[in-house]
N, C-alpha and C positions, 0 to 999 in steps of 0.2 A: 404684464409686459414691463420689462425693466426700461429705465431711461438709457443707460449706456452699458454695453457689455465690452469689457476689455479682455482681449484674447492674448494671454501671456502675462504672468506676474513677475517679470523681471523688473529692474529698477525703474526703467522709463515708463512701462505700463503702470506700475504701482504708483509712480508719482502723478501720472495723469489721473489715476483713480483717486488719489489723495486730494488733488485740487478740485476735482468734480464733486466728490463727496462733501468736501468742505463747503462747496457752493449749494449744497442741498439736493443734488441729483441722486437718483437711485442707481447705484453702481454695483455691478458684479464683476469680479476678477476671476477669469478662468485660467487655471494653471494645470498643465499636463502632468507635472511631477507630483510626488507625494510630499515633498518638502520644498518650500520656496527657497531659491538660491542654490539648489543642488540639481545637477552637478555644477560646480563653479569652474569656469575656464579662464577667466580674466586675470591679468596680472594685478589688477586692483589699484593701479596708480591713478588718482583723481586730482586734478589741479585745484589749487586753493580758490580759484575763481568760483568753482562749483560750490564749495562750502560757504563762500561769502555771499553768493547770490541766491542760494536755495537752502531750504530747511532740510538738512540731511542729518542722519544719525551718526554722531561722533563716537559713540561707544564701539563702533566697528573698526576704528583706526588701530593699525598694528605697526605703523612706521611713518616716516616722513622723508621727503626728498629735499635735502639742502645741499648735497654734494653729488657730483656725477663724475665718473671716470670713463672716458671714451677711449677705446682701444682700436687703432687702425689695423688694416690687414697685415702690415709688417710689424705689428705689436708696439708701435709707438703709442705712448700713453699721454693723454691730456686730462689733467685734473681741473675741475671747475667747481668753485665754491660760490653758492648764491648768498646774497646778503640775508635773505629770509627764506622760509620754507616755500617751495614752489608747488608742492603737491603732497598729498597724504596717501599712504598705502592702507587699504582697507581689507578686512576679511569680507570678501564679496558675498558669501552666504549670509553672514550676519547683517551686512549692509542692505541686501535685498529684503531680508525679513523685517528689518527695521522700517523701511519705507512701506512695506505691506501693512505693518502694524499701524503706521500713521493713517493709512487709508481706512483700515478697519475701525480704528477709534473714532473716525469721523463719519462712520455709517456705511462704508462699503462692505459688501459680502465677498468672502474669498472661497472659491470652490476648487478643491484640490482633486488631483487625478481626473481632470476633465480635459480631454484632448479634443480640440476642435478639428473635425474632419471635413467640414463643408460649410459654406456660407452662401446665402441667397438673399439678394436685395429685392424687396417687394415694394409696392407703392407706399405702404404705411408702416413698414418695419424692416428689420433685418432678422432673418432666421439663421441661427447658428446651430449646426449639427455637432454634437459632442459625444464622445465615447466615455462613459463613466460606469464603473462597477460592472464592466463587461456588457453593458447595454447601450444602445443608441438613444440619445435624448435630444430635445431641441430647446434652445433658449431663444426667446423673442425679445428684441430690444429696439428702441427707436433709433439708436446709433450703435456702431461698433468701432472700437479702436484696435487695430491689429498691432500687437507688440510681441510677435512670436520669435524674435531673435533671427536666427539664420534659416528659419523655415519660410518659404515663399509660395507654398501651394495655394493659400487663400488669395494672395495678391494676384497670382497668375490667373486664377479662375475669374477674377473680376477685371482682368485686362490692365492691371496696374504694373505688371512686369516684375522683373527681378534684377539685381545688380549684374552688370556685365563683366565684372572683374573682382577677383578675390585673392587674398593671401591665405596660405595655409599656416597653421600655428600648432605648436606643441609645447607643453610646459610641465614641470614637476615642482612640487614643494617638498623640501627635504631638510634634514638636519645638516649643518655644515660645521667645519672645524673652527672657522674664524668668525668673529663678531665685527662686522663692518658697519660704518654709518654712511656709506655712499652706494649709489646705484652704478652698476657697471654696464656699459653698452659696447658691444663688439661688432665690428664690421668686417666683411670679407666674403668673396665669392665662394671660397672653400668652406666657409663656416655657415653662412646664411644667405644663399643666392637671392639677390633682389631685395634684401631687407637687412635685418640685424638680429643679434642675440642679446640676452640680458641676464643679469643676476641682480635680484632685488631683495635686500635683507628685510626680514620682518621680525617682530618681537611677539612671542606667544607666552612668555613666562617659563618656558621649558628649555632654555638654552637657545643658542643662535640657529636660526633657520633662514632659508632663502627660497624664493621662487626663481627657478632657472628655466629659461625657455628661449624660443626664437620664432620668428615668422619668416616665411620664404615663399618664393614663387614655385618652389619644387617641394619634394617630400619633406615636410617639417620633422616628422618623427625620425627619419633616417639621419638627418643632420643633427637633431638633438642628441641622438646616441653618441655621435662623434664629439659633440660639444661637451657632453658629460665626461667622456673619456679624458678630454683635455683638462678638465677640472677635477680629475679623479682624487687627487690628494686632499681636496677641500670638501668633497661630498661624502657623507656618512651613509651607510646602508644603500649604496648605489644599486645593488642587485634587486632591491625590493621597492623600487619607485613606481608610483602610480602615474602614468603619463596621461595628461589631459590633452585631447586633440580638438581643435576647433578651426574656425576660419574667420576672416575679417572682410566684410564687403568694402570695396574701394570706390564704388560709384553708387549714387542713389538709384532707386527703382524709377521706371519711366514716369510714373505718376503716383503721388503720395496721398491722393484723395479720390473718392468715388461718391456716388450718391449714398448718403448715410454712413460712410466709412472713411476713416483716416488711418494712416500707417505711421508709426513712430519708431525711433531708435534704429537698431540694426535691421529691423523689419522694413524700414524705409531706405536702408542703405546710407543713412546720414551719419557718417563716421569720419573722424579726422584721418585723411589718407596718408599723411606724412608719418604718423606713428601708429595708427590703428586704434587710437583711443576713441571710445564712443560714448562714455557716460555724460560728459559735459555738454557736448553738442546734442545728445539725446534729451537732456534735461531742458535745454533751451527750446527744443521742438515740443517737449511735453507742455511747457508753459504756453507756447503759442497755440498748440492744439486745444488746450483747456479753454483758452479765451474764445477761440472760434466755436467750440462746442457750446459753450455757455451762450454765445450770441445766437447760435442756431436754435437753441431751446427758447430763448427770449422772443424771437420773431416767429417761431414755429415753422421753420424751413430747414430742410436737411438735404437739399439738392446740391449738385456739383457747383453751381454758381456761387452758393454761399460758402461751401466748404473749401473751394479752391483758394480762398483767402489764406488758409493755413500754409499752402505751398508758396504762395507769393511772399508771405512774411518770413518763412524760414530761409527762402532763397535770398531775400533781401539782407538777412542777417549773416548767413553762412555761405551763400553761393560762391563768392569769389575765393573764400578760404578753401572750399572743397575743390574747385576747378584748378586753382594754382597749385594746391598741395598735391593733387593727383598728377598734374603735368610734371611737376618736379620729381615726384616719385618714379614715374615712368622713365624719365630721362636718366635719373641716377641709378635705376635698376640695371641699366645697360653698361654702367661703368665697369671697367676691368679693375682688378685689385691695384694695379699700378696707378690708374686714374683716381681711385679712391684715396690712395696715399698722397697723390698730388693735391687733391682737394683738401685733405686733412692738413697738409703743410700750409696751404693758403689760408684756411679759415683760422688756424692757430698762430698765424704770423702777427708780428707787432702792428702791421698796417690794418689788418682786418679784425683782430681780437677786440679792440675797443668798440667797433661796430656791432660785433656779436653781443657784447655786454649791454649795449644800449637797446638793441632791438629784440633780444631773445625774450620770448614770453612762452610759458608752458603750453597754453592752449591756442595761441594765435601765431601762426607761422608765416603768413603771407608777406608781411612787411619785411621780415628778416630774409626770406628767400629772394624777394625782389631786390633787396639792397645788396645781398652777397653776389648775385649774378651780374651785377654791374661791375664787379671787379674783373679786370681783363683776363686774368689767369683762369678764373672760374668760368667766365663766358666762353673761353676757348674749349674748356673741358666739356661744357654742355653742348656746344656746337658739334664737337667730335662725337658725342654720344647720340645726338639727334640723327646723324648720318646712318646710324645702325637701326633706326626705328622704321 
């Protein structure tokens, strides 16, 4: 019997595996795909805080975010240059594999093509049913960490629930005509209803490329097609693009712990609701989860009373950010294009821009949101949107 089975070898599950293997626990990582990090759906923008606080593979970096160009629905452009790099852009496949390698080098075992199809919590262990090589097998462990990304079947079977709200996403990676050093963010109901679109430049050594995509409350693929048409003069080989489709959970699952089980990352629904970024918050939860698991093994107890400390700790660290971010997203998603333009005018005004420069942080948005909504013009816009909810 293993000490810990981690179901899903994405970056967050891999990082939990790395921390637990480093602590001397017998860890197995179960990955449903043949290659870690494939298929990759993420834009790959990870804030500098993550690289400063966690041991992460820098050889996966393909770009940085120091400049941003924000485009309003009426195509007014706001250029913002940061004093220092706010985030790095990574090759997500390489990034995920790098963290998996860190776990393996510290003693974890990685089992590929192992799809978890069932989970049963018993008195003395967790039994995980997996499908591998066309056969059904069972893995026994004292604990399980669910890091299955957007798959919630195991959590629902254990009564842990699933997120109640999602965004739809679609993205392509393609050669482009121009080499830019800024990230472009586009807003507008006709472009990306309820969210925004992006163009993120990356460097691969083979000429300028970009990740172009959007998230939306509606069909992301259909809106991406229209967005690509609007960028047609900049996109090369537009007729042969491989569209990656995914989703972003906007709310946590009902409970992120169970007897002998924890859920982390997207599998827990712990994602930054304002932008949809999940890696940094997931890594924070990974660190908390690892400490709680190590304590459980130290005292020899794996019940909910012990493991609930994980949820208490991540809510203490991230709870307000998630709640306020989700509230602001819901309200802003009801804005008309005219209201979005009004908001754009307010936050780029001489009165508010200094506040934006002081409060803006790549991964922490609560303080900025609460400060901006104190502005009378913004407050009126939000109250008008609230009446539609």
